[in-house]
C-alpha positions as CSV (number, residue, x, y, z in Angstrom):
1,M,7.1,5.2,6.1
2,K,6.8,5.4,2.4
3,H,10.1,7.4,2.1
4,F,11.7,4.7,4.3
5,I,10.5,1.9,2.1
6,C,11.8,3.7,-1.0
7,L,15.2,4.1,0.7
8,I,15.3,0.3,1.5
9,L,14.4,-0.5,-2.1
10,I,17.2,1.8,-3.4
11,C,19.7,0.2,-1.1
12,F,18.6,-3.2,-2.3
13,S,19.1,-2.2,-5.9
14,L,22.4,-0.5,-5.4
15,S,23.9,-3.3,-3.3
16,S,22.7,-6.0,-5.6
17,S,24.0,-4.3,-8.6
18,A,27.5,-3.6,-7.0
19,Q,27.9,-7.2,-5.9
20,L,26.5,-8.7,-9.1
21,F,29.0,-7.0,-11.3
22,S,31.9,-7.0,-8.9
23,K,34.8,-9.4,-9.4
24,E,35.2,-9.9,-5.6
25,K,34.7,-13.5,-4.8
26,L,35.6,-13.6,-1.1
27,K,32.7,-14.8,0.8
28,N,31.8,-13.6,4.4
29,K,30.4,-16.2,6.8
30,E,30.5,-18.9,4.2
31,N,29.2,-21.8,6.3
32,L,26.6,-19.9,8.2
33,D,23.7,-21.2,6.1
34,K,24.7,-24.8,6.5
35,E,23.4,-24.9,10.1
36,T,20.3,-27.0,10.6
37,L,19.0,-24.7,13.3
38,S,19.9,-21.1,13.8
39,W,18.7,-18.1,15.9
40,G,18.6,-14.5,15.5
41,Y,16.5,-11.4,16.4
42,Y,14.8,-8.6,14.6
43,L,13.3,-5.1,15.1
44,G,11.5,-2.8,12.7
45,F,8.7,-0.4,11.9
46,N,5.1,-0.9,10.8
47,S,2.1,0.9,9.4
48,Y,-1.3,-0.8,9.9
49,D,-4.8,0.3,9.1
50,F,-8.2,-1.5,8.8
51,K,-10.2,-2.6,5.8
52,F,-13.9,-2.1,6.3
53,T,-16.9,-3.6,4.5
54,Y,-20.3,-2.2,5.2
55,E,-24.0,-3.3,5.5
56,E,-25.1,0.0,3.8
57,D,-23.5,2.4,1.4
58,L,-22.6,5.2,3.9
59,N,-19.5,7.4,4.1
60,D,-16.4,5.4,4.9
61,I,-14.9,5.2,8.4
62,L,-11.5,6.9,7.9
63,V,-8.4,5.4,9.4
64,D,-5.4,7.6,10.5
65,N,-2.4,5.3,11.1
66,T,0.8,6.2,12.7
67,A,4.2,4.4,12.5
68,G,4.5,1.6,15.1
69,F,7.4,-0.7,15.9
70,Q,8.1,-4.3,16.6
71,L,10.8,-6.6,18.0
72,G,11.2,-10.3,18.3
73,L,13.2,-13.4,17.8
74,I,13.9,-15.7,14.9
75,G,14.1,-19.6,14.8
76,D,15.2,-20.9,11.5
77,L,15.1,-24.5,10.3
78,R,17.1,-25.3,7.2
79,L,15.2,-27.7,4.8
80,N,17.7,-27.5,1.9
81,D,19.9,-25.0,0.2
82,Y,17.0,-22.9,-1.0
83,L,14.1,-23.4,1.6
84,N,13.9,-22.5,5.3
85,L,11.1,-22.8,7.8
86,R,10.9,-19.9,10.2
87,L,9.2,-19.1,13.5
88,E,9.3,-15.3,14.3
89,P,7.5,-14.6,17.6
90,G,7.5,-10.9,18.4
91,V,5.6,-8.0,19.9
92,F,4.0,-5.3,17.7
93,F,3.0,-1.9,19.0
94,I,0.3,-0.2,16.8
95,T,-2.0,2.9,17.0
96,R,-4.8,3.6,14.6
97,T,-7.4,6.4,14.9
98,L,-11.0,5.9,13.5
99,K,-12.8,9.0,12.2
100,Y,-16.6,8.6,11.8
101,D,-18.7,10.8,9.6
102,E,-21.5,12.8,11.2
103,S,-24.0,11.0,9.0
104,Y,-23.5,7.9,11.3
105,F,-25.2,9.8,14.1
106,E,-28.1,11.4,12.3
107,G,-31.0,11.9,14.6
108,E,-28.9,11.4,17.7
109,D,-27.2,13.7,20.2
110,F,-23.3,13.5,19.9
111,N,-20.2,15.5,20.5
112,D,-16.9,15.7,18.7
113,S,-15.4,13.0,20.9
114,D,-18.0,10.5,19.6
115,L,-16.6,10.9,16.1
116,I,-13.1,9.7,17.1
117,R,-12.0,6.4,18.4
118,E,-8.2,5.8,19.1
119,V,-7.4,2.0,18.8
120,K,-4.1,1.1,20.5
121,S,-3.2,-2.5,19.8
122,T,-0.3,-4.6,21.3
123,Y,-0.1,-7.9,19.3
124,V,1.9,-10.8,20.5
125,H,2.7,-12.2,17.1
126,F,3.4,-15.9,16.2
127,P,4.1,-16.3,12.4
128,L,5.1,-19.6,10.7
129,L,6.8,-18.8,7.4
130,L,8.4,-20.5,4.5
131,K,11.5,-18.6,3.1
132,A,12.5,-19.4,-0.5
133,S,15.9,-18.1,-1.4
134,T,17.9,-17.8,-4.7
135,K,21.5,-19.1,-4.9
136,R,24.0,-17.0,-2.9
137,I,25.8,-14.4,-5.2
138,N,29.0,-13.3,-3.5
139,N,27.8,-11.8,-0.2
140,F,24.1,-11.4,-0.8
141,K,21.1,-13.6,-1.3
142,P,17.6,-12.4,-2.2
143,F,14.5,-14.3,-1.0
144,I,10.8,-14.3,-0.8
145,I,8.9,-15.2,2.2
146,G,5.2,-16.0,3.2
147,G,3.1,-18.0,5.5
148,L,0.3,-17.8,8.2
149,S,0.4,-16.2,11.6
150,M,-1.7,-15.8,14.7
151,A,-1.7,-12.8,17.0
152,I,-3.0,-12.1,20.5
153,N,-4.2,-8.5,21.0
154,L,-3.4,-7.7,24.6
155,S,-5.4,-4.4,24.2
156,S,-8.5,-5.9,22.6
157,N,-11.1,-5.0,25.4
158,E,-12.9,-8.1,24.2
159,D,-14.3,-9.0,27.6
160,N,-15.0,-5.5,28.6
161,P,-18.8,-5.1,29.3
162,D,-18.7,-1.4,28.4
163,D,-18.9,-0.6,24.6
164,N,-18.6,2.5,22.6
165,S,-21.6,4.2,24.3
166,A,-19.2,4.3,27.3
167,G,-16.2,5.2,25.1
168,Q,-14.8,1.7,24.8
169,F,-13.9,0.4,21.3
170,R,-13.6,-3.5,21.4
171,M,-11.8,-6.0,19.2
172,T,-11.2,-9.7,19.3
173,S,-8.4,-11.1,21.2
174,N,-7.2,-13.5,18.6
175,T,-6.5,-12.5,15.0
176,Y,-5.3,-14.7,12.1
177,F,-3.2,-13.4,9.3
178,Y,-1.5,-14.3,6.0
179,E,1.8,-12.6,5.2
180,V,4.0,-12.3,2.1
181,G,7.2,-10.3,1.4
182,F,10.6,-10.2,0.2
183,G,14.2,-9.3,1.4
184,I,17.9,-9.8,1.0
185,D,20.4,-11.5,3.2
186,F,23.7,-9.5,3.3
187,Y,26.7,-11.4,4.7
188,L,28.9,-9.0,6.5
189,P,32.3,-10.0,8.0
190,Y,30.9,-10.7,11.5
191,F,27.1,-11.3,11.1
192,K,24.4,-11.6,8.6
193,F,22.1,-8.5,8.2
194,T,18.7,-9.0,6.6
195,P,16.3,-6.1,5.7
196,S,12.9,-7.3,4.5
197,I,9.5,-5.8,3.6
198,R,6.3,-7.7,4.3
199,G,2.6,-7.2,3.8
200,I,0.1,-8.6,6.4
201,F,-3.6,-9.3,6.0
202,A,-6.1,-10.4,8.6
203,I,-8.4,-13.3,7.7
204,N,-11.0,-13.0,10.4
205,D,-13.3,-10.0,11.4
206,E,-11.8,-8.3,14.4
207,L,-14.7,-6.1,15.5
208,I,-16.7,-6.8,18.7
209,R,-20.2,-5.2,18.2
210,D,-21.8,-2.9,20.6
211,N,-24.8,-4.1,22.7
212,D,-27.1,-1.9,20.5
213,P,-27.4,-3.6,17.1
214,N,-28.0,-0.1,15.6
215,S,-25.0,1.5,17.2
216,P,-23.5,4.3,15.0
217,W,-20.0,2.9,15.7
218,T,-20.5,-0.7,14.8
219,G,-24.1,-1.2,13.4
220,N,-23.1,-0.6,9.7
221,V,-19.9,-2.5,9.8
222,N,-20.0,-5.9,8.1
223,S,-16.3,-6.7,8.8
224,M,-13.2,-4.9,10.1
225,K,-9.9,-6.5,9.2
226,T,-6.3,-5.4,9.8
227,R,-4.0,-4.9,6.9
228,G,-0.6,-3.3,6.9
229,I,3.0,-3.3,5.9
230,F,6.2,-3.6,8.0
231,I,9.9,-3.5,7.7
232,N,12.1,-5.9,9.6
233,L,15.7,-5.5,10.1
234,A,17.1,-9.0,11.3
235,F,20.5,-9.9,12.6
236,R,22.1,-13.3,12.9
């Protein structure tokens, strides 16, 4: 994921420099951004983990994150030449693995499987975003984007009566985020291609505690919040 982000940034830099200093003035899709309402779609890659805060100063719960992916639709409302309001509903597929230190189970019987919890999440994601763009330069236009979002976790196990003592890790069904990022619109002869990078940060605690208040899996956790980064490749 880090190598892919670096590659995107290099492409941004090379493309921007080439067009900035080019004498080419022919504009592709010149009237595309004048539409009041427009639609598109996106797909991309993500890397999510958790930020933990603790009740007591014990060893951290480690998070192994694997690259996930997402896809969705884009609804764009033009406010003026530089501002757009965007709704980007989509589905995000994410896997994170939690690794607990043995010190959490001091004085208790446990096996190796108790130290690992695989957390698979399928978020139905609803962001409302404000996109602020620069003036178009030939066939590209940089922008920054940010806003708030809400996600429904279809794999949360929130209503499951079983908890970690039965091998079930539980999270809240609804999560609220803020997002911030940047990207570049590239105007190609037949469509607009938009790569962007965005950070996402949960506002609310997502952990459902075990029935036992002294549970080794949840007893020492004050809050557990998603944070991550994702790359969107949008087409319009």
